[in-house]
C-alpha positions, 0 to 999 in steps of 0.5 A: 926678958928682952926678945931677940929682936930687941937685943938685935936693935940694941946692938945695932944702935949702941956703940960696940968695940971694933971686934964686935962690929966686925963680926956683926958686919961680916955676918949681916952683909950679902955674900957678894960684898967685900968682907971687912977686916981689922986693917980695913976698919982701922983705915976707914976709921982714920979716913972718916974720923968725923964719924967717930965722935965717941972714940973707938965705938962702932955702931951698925946703924951709924957706920954700916952703910958708910963702910959698905960704900967705902969697901966697894971702892977700896977693897983692892987697897985694904 
């Protein structure tokens, strides 16, 4: 049986669908940061296509920091 920490690590490293990433991202960021939306994630994915070598897979480890930075500068336009 895997511990909760092992399951969290696996979720952070593995690719997930957009909806799973969206929920995980919004639940883990500080309250003062802009929230992600489906529209924002799709725009981010289009503008940063080089981060998506596996198609529509999202990963907390790979995409979280990039998205946080991007949302801080684009939150008014998405």
